[in-house]
C-alpha positions as CSV (number, residue, x, y, z in Angstrom):
1,X,-16.2,55.1,-5.4
2,X,-19.8,54.2,-6.1
3,X,-20.2,52.4,-2.7
4,X,-18.9,55.5,-0.9
5,X,-20.9,58.0,-3.1
6,X,-17.7,59.6,-4.4
7,X,-18.1,59.0,-8.2
8,X,-19.4,62.5,-8.8
9,X,-16.6,64.1,-6.9
10,X,-14.0,62.0,-8.8
11,X,-15.6,62.6,-12.3
12,X,-16.4,66.3,-11.9
13,X,-13.6,67.6,-9.7
14,X,-10.6,65.3,-9.0
15,X,-10.1,63.9,-12.5
16,X,-10.4,67.2,-14.3
17,X,-8.2,68.9,-11.8
18,X,-5.4,66.4,-12.4
19,X,-5.0,67.8,-16.0
20,X,-4.8,71.3,-14.6
21,X,-2.1,70.3,-12.1
22,X,-0.1,68.5,-14.8
23,X,-0.1,71.7,-16.9
24,X,1.0,73.7,-13.8
25,X,3.8,71.2,-13.1
26,X,4.9,71.3,-16.7
27,X,4.8,75.1,-16.9
28,X,6.8,75.5,-13.7
29,X,7.6,78.8,-12.0
30,X,10.3,81.4,-12.7
31,X,12.7,82.6,-10.1
32,X,14.6,85.9,-9.9
33,X,18.0,84.3,-9.6
34,X,19.7,87.7,-9.2
35,X,17.6,88.5,-6.2
36,X,18.3,85.1,-4.6
37,X,22.1,85.6,-5.2
38,X,21.8,89.0,-3.4
39,X,19.9,87.4,-0.6
40,X,22.5,84.6,-0.3
41,X,25.3,87.2,0.1
42,X,23.3,89.3,2.6
43,X,22.2,86.3,4.7
44,X,25.8,84.9,4.6
45,X,27.1,88.2,6.0
46,X,24.3,88.3,8.6
47,X,25.0,84.8,9.7
48,X,28.7,85.6,10.1
49,X,27.8,88.6,12.2
50,X,25.3,86.5,14.3
51,X,28.0,83.9,14.8
52,X,30.4,86.6,16.1
53,X,27.7,87.8,18.4
54,X,27.0,84.3,19.7
55,X,30.7,83.8,20.5
56,X,30.9,87.2,22.3
57,X,27.8,86.4,24.3
58,X,29.0,82.9,25.2
59,X,32.5,84.2,25.9
60,X,34.0,81.5,23.7
61,X,33.9,80.0,20.2
62,X,31.9,76.9,19.6
63,X,30.1,75.1,16.8
64,X,26.7,76.7,16.8
65,X,25.3,73.7,14.8
66,X,26.5,71.2,17.4
67,X,23.9,70.4,20.0
68,X,26.6,68.9,22.2
69,X,28.9,72.0,22.0
70,X,25.9,74.3,22.5
71,X,24.7,72.2,25.4
72,X,28.1,72.5,27.0
73,X,28.0,76.3,26.8
74,X,24.4,76.6,28.0
75,X,24.3,74.1,30.7
76,X,27.9,73.7,31.9
77,X,29.4,77.2,31.4
78,X,26.3,79.4,31.8
79,X,24.6,77.0,34.3
80,X,21.2,77.3,32.7
81,X,18.7,74.8,33.8
82,X,18.3,71.5,31.9
83,X,14.7,71.5,30.7
84,X,14.6,68.2,28.9
85,X,17.1,65.4,28.0
86,X,17.7,63.3,25.0
87,X,19.6,60.0,24.7
88,X,22.9,62.0,24.1
89,X,22.4,64.7,26.8
90,X,20.5,67.9,27.5
91,X,18.1,69.0,24.7
92,X,18.8,72.2,22.8
93,X,15.7,72.0,20.6
94,X,13.5,75.1,19.8
95,X,11.1,74.5,22.7
96,X,14.0,74.4,25.2
97,X,15.8,77.4,23.7
98,X,12.5,79.4,23.7
99,X,12.0,78.7,27.4
100,X,15.7,79.5,28.2
101,X,15.6,82.8,26.3
102,X,13.9,84.5,29.2
103,X,16.9,83.6,31.4
104,X,19.8,84.5,29.1
105,X,20.4,86.2,25.8
106,X,22.3,83.4,24.2
107,X,19.3,81.0,23.6
108,X,17.4,83.8,21.8
109,X,20.4,84.5,19.6
110,X,20.8,80.8,18.8
111,X,17.1,80.7,17.7
112,X,17.6,83.7,15.5
113,X,20.7,82.2,14.0
114,X,19.0,78.8,13.3
115,X,16.1,80.5,11.6
116,X,18.2,82.5,9.2
117,X,20.6,79.5,8.6
118,X,17.6,77.3,7.7
119,X,16.1,79.9,5.4
120,X,19.5,80.2,3.6
121,X,20.1,76.5,3.2
122,X,16.6,75.4,2.5
123,X,15.4,78.1,0.2
124,X,17.9,80.9,-0.7
125,X,20.7,78.6,-1.7
126,X,18.6,75.5,-2.6
127,X,16.0,76.9,-4.9
128,X,18.4,78.1,-7.7
129,X,19.9,74.5,-7.8
130,X,16.3,73.2,-8.5
131,X,15.9,75.3,-11.6
132,X,15.7,73.1,-14.7
133,X,18.5,73.8,-17.2
134,X,16.0,73.0,-20.0
135,X,13.3,75.4,-19.0
136,X,14.9,77.8,-16.6
137,X,12.1,77.2,-14.1
138,X,11.3,75.1,-11.0
139,X,8.9,72.3,-11.6
140,X,7.4,71.2,-8.3
141,X,4.8,68.4,-7.9
142,X,1.2,69.2,-6.8
143,X,-0.5,66.6,-4.7
144,X,-4.3,66.4,-4.7
145,X,-4.7,63.8,-2.0
146,X,-1.8,64.5,0.4
147,X,-3.5,66.8,2.9
148,X,-6.4,65.7,5.0
149,X,-8.0,69.1,4.7
150,X,-8.6,68.6,1.0
151,X,-6.1,71.3,0.0
152,X,-3.4,70.9,-2.5
153,X,0.1,70.4,-1.3
154,X,3.3,70.8,-3.2
155,X,6.6,69.0,-3.0
156,X,10.1,69.0,-4.6
157,X,10.2,71.8,-3.5
158,X,7.4,72.5,-1.1
159,X,6.5,76.0,-2.1
160,X,3.9,76.3,0.6
161,X,6.4,76.3,3.5
162,X,8.2,79.5,2.5
163,X,7.8,81.7,5.5
164,X,5.9,85.0,5.3
165,X,6.3,86.3,8.8
166,X,9.9,87.4,8.6
167,X,11.5,90.0,6.3
168,X,13.8,87.3,4.9
169,X,10.8,85.0,4.1
170,X,9.0,87.8,2.4
171,X,12.1,88.5,0.3
172,X,12.4,84.8,-0.7
173,X,8.7,85.0,-1.8
174,X,9.6,88.0,-4.0
175,X,12.0,85.8,-5.9
176,X,9.0,84.0,-7.5
177,X,8.2,86.0,-10.5
178,X,5.8,85.8,-13.5
179,X,7.5,84.3,-16.6
180,X,6.9,87.4,-18.7
181,X,5.5,90.9,-18.4
182,X,1.9,90.1,-19.6
183,X,1.5,87.5,-16.9
184,X,0.9,87.7,-13.1
185,X,1.3,85.2,-10.2
186,X,-1.8,84.6,-8.1
187,X,-1.8,83.2,-4.6
188,X,-5.1,81.9,-3.3
189,X,-6.3,80.0,-0.3
């Protein structure tokens, strides 16, 4: 540290911050589990409706989560152009579906379906399972040195990746609540 001129940074910023982060991890964050349960039911219904719409648009039922079955519908049945290939066949990744969305409605519907299904599985249904039975809170890890930008990162769960651009993402964020009425949550960048 001395050779690189970082002793002051370590002693006055990084080391004291580690104690603050420990306290934050230990304190945890409270979730509105009732709201998440409502979101789970709503998103489940929406996913079911989207699946029906996908089947109607495709003219047949298929496994929306299977790249192979989706590829068969897009490229064999609908004769959409193959944009890129993988080892197992034509790609159905986000980039490909985005490009194909201007040619047919089905790729756009698949993108919308995938986005909601990911939010449901990654956050809406997963966050309640991460709540500690001892504290009733989620206790993520804050990492001081993980990001090259010098910013903090969080993991288990990563609270920084919860989307804010969609209504569903904003609703998930509303599930993070202060632990009692005389406290508030602060978000800062």
